[in-house]
C-alpha positions in Angstrom: 24.0 -22.4 3.3 21.6 -21.6 0.4 19.2 -19.0 1.5 16.1 -20.3 -0.2 13.1 -18.1 0.6 9.4 -18.8 -0.2 7.4 -15.6 -0.6 3.6 -15.9 -0.6 1.4 -13.1 -1.6 -2.4 -13.3 -2.1 -2.1 -10.0 -4.1 -1.1 -10.5 -7.7 2.2 -9.3 -9.2 0.3 -8.0 -12.2 -1.7 -5.8 -9.9 -0.3 -2.2 -9.2 0.1 -3.2 -5.6 2.3 -6.2 -6.4 4.4 -4.0 -8.7 4.9 -1.3 -6.1 4.8 -3.2 -2.8 6.1 -6.7 -3.4 8.5 -7.0 -6.4 10.8 -4.0 -5.6 11.5 -5.5 -2.2 12.1 -9.0 -3.5 14.4 -7.6 -6.2 16.3 -5.7 -3.7 16.6 -8.7 -1.4 17.6 -10.9 -4.3 20.7 -8.7 -4.7 21.6 -9.5 -1.1 22.1 -13.2 -2.0 18.6 -14.7 -1.3 17.0 -17.1 -3.7 13.3 -16.4 -4.0 10.4 -18.5 -5.1 7.3 -16.4 -5.4 3.7 -17.6 -5.2 1.0 -15.0 -6.0 -2.7 -15.1 -7.0 -3.3 -13.3 -10.2 -6.5 -11.8 -11.6 -7.0 -13.4 -15.1 -7.4 -10.2 -17.1 -4.5 -8.4 -15.5 -2.4 -11.6 -15.8 -3.0 -11.8 -19.5 -2.1 -8.1 -20.1 0.9 -7.8 -17.8 2.4 -11.2 -17.3 5.3 -10.7 -19.8 6.5 -7.6 -18.0 6.4 -9.5 -14.6 8.1 -12.5 -16.1 10.9 -10.3 -17.3 11.4 -8.6 -14.0 11.5 -12.0 -12.3 13.9 -13.6 -14.8 16.2 -10.6 -14.6 16.3 -10.9 -10.8 16.5 -14.7 -10.5 13.0 -15.0 -9.0 11.2 -18.2 -9.6 7.6 -16.9 -10.0 4.8 -19.5 -9.6 1.5 -17.6 -10.3 -1.9 -19.1 -9.5 -5.3 -17.7 -10.5 -7.3 -15.7 -8.1 -11.0 -16.5 -7.6 -13.5 -13.9 -6.5 -16.7 -15.8 -6.2 -18.6 -17.3 -4.5 -17.6 -15.4 -1.4 -15.6 -17.3 1.3 -15.6 -20.5 -0.7 -13.5 -19.0 -3.4 -10.9 -18.0 -0.8 -11.0 -21.4 0.7 -10.3 -22.8 -2.8 -7.4 -20.4 -3.3 -5.9 -21.2 0.1 -6.0 -24.8 -0.7 -4.3 -24.3 -4.1 -1.5 -22.1 -2.5 -1.0 -24.7 0.2 -0.6 -27.6 -2.2 1.9 -25.7 -4.3 3.8 -24.4 -1.2 4.1 -27.9 0.3 5.2 -29.4 -3.0 7.9 -26.6 -3.4 9.0 -27.1 0.1 9.7 -30.8 -0.6 11.7 -29.7 -3.7 13.6 -26.8 -2.3 13.7 -27.0 1.5 13.1 -23.3 2.3 14.8 -21.8 5.2 12.1 -19.1 5.5 8.6 -18.5 4.4 7.7 -14.8 4.0 3.9 -14.4 4.3 2.3 -11.2 3.1 -1.0 -10.8 4.8 -3.3 -13.0 6.8 -4.3 -15.4 3.9 -0.7 -16.1 3.1 0.1 -16.5 6.8 -2.4 -19.5 7.0 0.0 -21.4 4.8 3.1 -20.1 6.5 1.9 -21.2 9.9 1.1 -24.6 8.5 4.6 -24.9 7.0 6.2 -24.0 10.3 4.2 -26.7 12.1 4.7 -29.3 9.4 8.3 -28.7 8.3 9.7 -26.4 10.9 10.2 -23.7 8.3 11.0 -20.2 9.8 7.9 -18.0 9.5 7.8 -14.3 8.9 4.3 -12.7 9.4 4.2 -9.5 7.2 0.8 -8.5 8.5 0.0 -5.5 6.2 -2.6 -4.2 8.7 -5.3 -5.5 11.0 -7.0 -7.3 8.2 -9.9 -9.0 10.0 -10.8 -5.7 11.7 -10.5 -3.9 8.4 -13.1 -6.2 6.9 -15.5 -5.4 9.7 -14.7 -1.6 9.7 -15.2 -1.5 5.9 -18.6 -3.2 6.2 -17.5 -6.2 4.2 -18.0 -8.5 7.1 -21.2 -7.6 8.9 -21.1 -9.3 12.3 -24.9 -9.6 12.5 -24.5 -12.1 9.8 -23.6 -15.4 11.6 -21.4 -16.6 8.7 -19.3 -13.5 8.7 -19.2 -13.5 12.5 -17.8 -17.0 12.3 -15.2 -16.0 9.7 -14.2 -13.0 11.8 -13.8 -15.1 14.9 -11.7 -17.7 12.9 -9.3 -15.0 11.7 -9.0 -13.3 15.1 -8.1 -16.8 16.5 -5.6 -17.3 13.7 -4.2 -13.8 14.2 -3.3 -14.7 17.8 -1.6 -17.9 16.5 0.3 -15.8 13.9 1.7 -13.4 16.4 2.6 -16.1 18.9 4.2 -18.5 16.4 5.9 -16.1 14.0 9.7 -15.9 14.2 9.2 -12.2 13.4 6.4 -9.8 12.5 6.3 -6.8 10.3 4.0 -3.8 11.1 3.4 -1.0 8.7 3.1 1.6 11.5 4.4 2.5 15.0 0.8 2.9 16.2 -0.1 -0.5 15.0 2.9 -2.0 16.8 2.0 -0.2 20.0 -1.6 -1.5 19.8 -0.5 -5.1 19.2 2.0 -5.1 22.1 -0.8 -3.8 24.4 -2.9 -7.0 23.9 -3.1 -9.3 26.9 -1.6 -12.4 25.1 1.4 -10.3 24.0 2.4 -9.3 27.5 5.7 -10.8 28.5 6.4 -11.9 24.9 9.6 -10.6 23.2 9.3 -7.6 21.0 9.9 -9.2 17.6 7.9 -6.7 15.6 9.8 -4.5 13.1 8.1 -1.4 11.6 8.5 -1.1 7.8 6.0 1.3 6.1 4.9 1.1 2.5 8.0 2.4 0.7 8.3 4.0 -2.7 10.8 3.5 -5.6 12.7 6.7 -5.3 14.4 6.2 -8.7 11.0 6.2 -10.4 9.4 8.9 -8.3 11.9 11.6 -8.7 11.1 15.1 -10.1 14.8 15.5 -11.1 14.3 12.8 -13.7 11.2 14.2 -15.4 11.3 14.7 -19.2 9.9 18.2 -19.8 8.6 17.2 -23.3 6.7 14.3 -21.8 5.3 16.4 -19.0 4.1 19.0 -21.6 2.6 16.1 -23.6 0.5 15.2 -20.6 -0.6 18.8 -20.2 -1.7 18.9 -23.8 -3.5 15.6 -23.5 -5.3 16.6 -20.3 -6.0 20.1 -21.7 -4.3 21.7 -18.8 -3.1 25.3 -19.5 -0.2 27.1 -17.9 -2.7 29.1 -15.8 -4.5 26.1 -14.4 -4.0 25.3 -10.7 -3.8 21.5 -10.3 -4.9 19.7 -7.1 -4.3 15.9 -7.5 -5.5 12.7 -6.0 -3.5 9.5 -6.6 -4.7 5.9 -6.4 -7.8 3.8 -6.0 -11.3 5.1 -5.1 -13.0 2.7 -2.8 -14.3 1.9 0.7 -11.7 3.8 2.6 -11.2 6.9 0.4 -13.6 9.7 1.2 -14.5 11.0 -2.2 -17.4 13.2 -1.1 -15.3 14.9 1.5 -12.4 15.4 -1.0 -14.8 17.0 -3.5 -16.3 19.3 -0.8 -12.7 20.3 0.1 -12.0 21.1 -3.5 -15.0 23.4 -3.7 -13.4 25.4 -0.9 -10.0 25.3 -2.8 -11.8 27.0 -5.7 -12.8 30.0 -3.5 -9.1 30.8 -3.2 -7.7 29.5 -6.5 -10.6 30.0 -9.0 -8.6 28.4 -11.8 -8.2 25.2 -9.8 -8.8 21.8 -11.4 -9.0 18.4 -9.6 -6.9 15.7 -11.3 -7.7 12.1 -10.3 -5.0 9.7 -11.3 -6.9 6.5 -11.0 -8.4 3.6 -12.9 -11.3 3.3 -10.6 -14.9 4.6 -10.4 -14.8 7.3 -13.1 -18.5 7.5 -13.3 -18.9 7.6 -9.6 -16.5 10.6 -9.5 -18.3 12.3 -12.3 -21.7 11.9 -10.6 -20.5 13.2 -7.3 -18.8 16.2 -9.0 -21.9 16.9 -11.1 -24.0 17.1 -8.0 -21.7 19.8 -6.7 -21.6 21.7 -10.0 -17.8 21.2 -10.4 -17.8 18.5 -13.1 -16.1 20.8 -15.6 -13.2 21.2 -13.2 -12.6 17.4 -12.8 -9.9 15.6 -14.8 -9.8 11.8 -14.8 -6.7 9.9 -16.0 -5.8 6.3 -15.5 -2.1 5.6 -15.6 0.4 2.8 -15.9 2.9 2.9 -13.0 5.7 4.3 -15.1 3.5 7.2 -16.2 2.4 8.3 -12.7 5.4 10.5 -11.8 5.0 12.7 -14.9 1.2 13.1 -14.4 1.6 13.6 -10.6 4.2 16.3 -11.3 1.5 18.6 -12.6 0.2 19.1 -9.1 0.6 22.2 -6.9 -0.4 19.9 -4.0 -2.0 16.6 -3.5 -4.7 15.5 -1.1 -6.1 12.3 0.3 -8.8 11.7 3.0 -9.0 8.2 4.4 -11.9 7.1 6.6 -10.4 6.7 10.1 -11.3 3.6 12.1 -9.7 1.3 14.7 -8.1 -0.9 12.0 -6.6 2.1 10.2 -4.1 2.7 13.0 -2.1 -0.1 11.2 -2.3 1.3 7.7 0.4 3.0 5.6 -0.8 4.7 2.4 1.6 4.0 -0.5 0.4 7.2 -2.1 2.0 9.3 0.7 5.5 8.0 -0.1 5.1 8.5 -3.8 3.7 12.1 -3.5 6.4 13.1 -1.1 9.1 11.6 -3.3 7.9 13.9 -6.1 8.5 16.9 -3.8 4.8 17.7 -3.7 3.2 19.0 -0.4 0.1 17.1 0.7 -3.0 17.7 2.7 -4.5 14.7 4.5 -6.7 13.9 7.5 -5.5 12.6 10.9 -6.1 9.2 12.5 -4.6 6.9 9.8 -1.5 5.0 10.8 1.6 7.3 11.2 0.5 9.5 8.3 -0.2 12.7 10.3 2.8 12.2 12.5 5.1 12.0 9.5 3.5 15.1 7.8 3.8 17.2 11.0 7.2 16.1 12.0 8.7 16.6 8.5 6.7 19.8 7.7 5.7 18.4 4.3 2.0 19.5 4.3 -1.0 20.0 6.5 -3.3 17.7 8.4 -7.0 18.1 9.2 -8.5 16.7 12.4 -12.2 17.1 11.6 -13.4 17.1 8.0 -15.9 20.0 7.9 -16.5 23.2 6.0 -15.1 25.6 8.6 -11.9 23.6 8.9 -11.5 23.5 5.2 -11.9 27.3 5.0 -9.4 27.9 7.7 -6.8 25.5 6.2 -7.1 27.0 2.7 -7.0 30.5 4.0 -3.6 29.8 5.8 -2.1 27.3 3.3 0.7 28.5 1.0 2.0 25.6 -1.1 4.9 27.7 -2.4 6.5 27.6 1.0 7.4 23.9 0.6 10.8 23.2 -0.9 10.7 20.3 -3.3 14.1 18.9 -2.3 13.2 19.0 1.4 9.9 17.3 0.9 11.7 14.6 -1.2 14.4 14.2 1.4 11.7 13.5 4.0 10.3 10.8 1.8 13.8 9.3 1.4 14.2 9.2 5.1 10.7 7.8 5.9 9.9 5.7 2.9 13.1 5.0 0.9 13.0 1.6 -0.7 16.6 1.0 0.2 15.8 1.6 3.8 12.9 -0.8 3.6 15.0 -3.5 1.9 17.7 -3.0 4.5 15.2 -3.5 7.3 13.8 -6.6 5.7 17.4 -8.0 5.3 18.1 -7.3 9.0 14.9 -9.2 9.9 15.9 -12.1 7.7 19.3 -12.3 9.2 17.8 -12.3 12.8 15.5 -15.1 11.9 18.2 -17.2 10.1 21.0 -16.4 12.5 20.6 -19.6 14.4 21.0 -21.6 11.2 23.7 -19.6 9.4 
């Protein structure tokens, strides 16, 4: 039997997320004998600049990539339009290829996957990626006092129930998320068909053993980092969930111990916002801002003595798995993060790869920094913990096992 798989992602493959959290898995699964057709929604500017790279990856791995354009406005209506376009394409491809499984990344994609199961009997994998509707509310994007957003929230919570009850299997990013879902009334008595697969990292790319010393020195020169500078890093986007103000307050405490400290932000986002927040704390001269292509990240990240991230804890965040954690640990870098986000703190504590903070306040920062010795962390041991918790091969293996479970009745 030909194992034709339709993979639907509302995130674009020309986005960093698509390149780190979609394509590596599909490429790994393609090597297991699956034939993938991939639908994604691409942002026009990123599509134009990166499409050739993605086309090559797909061609090299036998992936039939069918990109559509993503629409941002007007709110809600643009998403309805995108869903309609994805559905039309998915149904047409189903008629052509007769998929044995539709792998749906996120709630928007799952709308199409549920429809395909009901219309064609296609096996349906709900790769939830977090409690999306609740994330929108917790982030303030959907204010429930607005009757339109209240209606949208209720629609997706109703669909969420249908996804869980109709999916042939579900993927959760965290053990805490899985535990919460299984506690819901409508899940009582239902079989446990939820597999936990966190956001994994490409351990071949994020590997301090493969660094080119000349290239690393080149970055130090470009960023005007001297051999005596003490580098604290932050990797990734700056947005709703990432607590910039608190991280800068923490860095000010870091400087009381390491007076030569500089804070390196490896990000494309919000440079002026970071500058303004740093300026108000009189630490602007200690801030380094550097956007990076994915292949450049390991070399820049390697300049860190340790890395930090504070993520705003909320109900929905119990189901989140920060990709940055896997990448930082893979580089053998100890990390400092807050508690209450997915399985992050559990992994840090159980593997002894850094320190977690329960409450973000000045006294806790002072105590942590007073006791923290980054030199005690062995790079190989930190990396080994990343391999065990977030290795891409492990993730691909788990996805393959789920595929085989779903398809076992047909194979």
